[in-house]
C-alpha angles and dihedrals in degrees: 000000000000122000122211116198109232122237117239096251091064109117111278130210096186147001122220120224134168116222114241118233143161091276091068131062090272095083097109093051100027100130092049093044092050088056091051089055093047090050090049093049090051091051092050093047091048088061094057094260128125128227123227102204119197107208138167111250092237090058098052096090090048091052091050090051092052092045092050091057094055117111090230122035121245108253107203122012124145112198112215116193109231146143120226143165096233143338105260094122095168090072103044104022116101122269121224127228133186111240138168088263096049135262107000119202112213134182138194128203113276117206104171098275095306100335093304095126138016112278109161094111094044090050091059099048099087094056098036103041113010105036093066089059095056128089094224126046116264115260114216121204120204096231134093111243138140128218092232089062092063130071119173137177132208091272092060092251107153126206123199141141133258094220092060099042096046097051098121091214088073107049106351113237096342109156127229089248090056091048089052091053092047093049090048093050097041103034106022093245112176099184133015131200116194111195118217097197138053132072133157120223110250093027107137092190096074094244109323111203093231089072093049120030131017133182127228125202091253109061093274130131123206110205131190098234133175099214091126092059111047091168094051120112088237095056098091097045096043092044088054089050091054090051090050089054091051091049097044095041107035094162095051131095111232125211115196119210121211118245120235121214111225126163130188125244086265092055096255118144111245122216098240110171128179088201090071093090129135121233104216114179107286095356140066113218103210129195116232125182109200087262133135089248095059097092094046091049092051091049092051093049090050090054091048092049104033095166095054134080111240113222118186119215119191103238100168090114091052095054089058084078093044100257141081146201102309090045093061097047141066123189124223115209121225114275096032100100127067118259091243088060096045090053088071092060119112093020096108119245110353131178113217 
């Protein structure tokens, strides 16, 4: 049986999130971050898509209290009791492949981006909490990999970065050729492009592709560029990345996103990327950061995805912890979840 990793514009029935709380790194910005999540949940629900929300049992009453104060009720949220290290679902949530038997959930090993942070709780969530919701049994692959490191189109062309794959804290001295074979065997990849350039200061992931280069359905690449800041420390590396895209994809149109300059209260540059958007059925949920570049970035993304509605989500609180919108979410394609789970959709906030 061959798996084929699904592209992000495949029809989705749900998006998985993990609720931020004081037991995660969000403590200093918790009120603001909770609002980001509520805004995101509303946007997902408004596009006829449910949210599977991992949440600690002790925080369920708090979530209900916040939801009850909203001017419009949440339409479709399934609360899943869980314990986790942090909320970066993109990197430990299961991926979904098309197979002969249907929608196949698959997982890799997650080790905190190369043993940088604790991950033992995150690494157990797929099997303990999410697998029982799926129609097919979870497949587990014996390799460290994060969802944010992989971008694929509908021709099974995979994008990733050399810096991330070759961090020896992930898979030792595994070669790029070996990675290629694993991705082919596990995910049905037919072609792989490994970018040599591109990295945002403050990015703990070693250059995840979802902060750098994204596919569209129409032979277009959206690239986090730095052409608006020629004096910026990122200009050289991101310009080289754009040139790589032109060389590797000569028949593609390339849209370059501007780079915002955001620093923390301690003066540390934060890895804010407009490329870290979520494709969610007929809409693109786009991070904005209360920066002058926000409007230009949204306009460029609209040109790159002309058939989609562009929905901005203020993610300035998220980038304080060095991530953004795509990093906290994982889509679930239609046909993945059991019917007895889907029957709870569109009933408001439900604990299951």
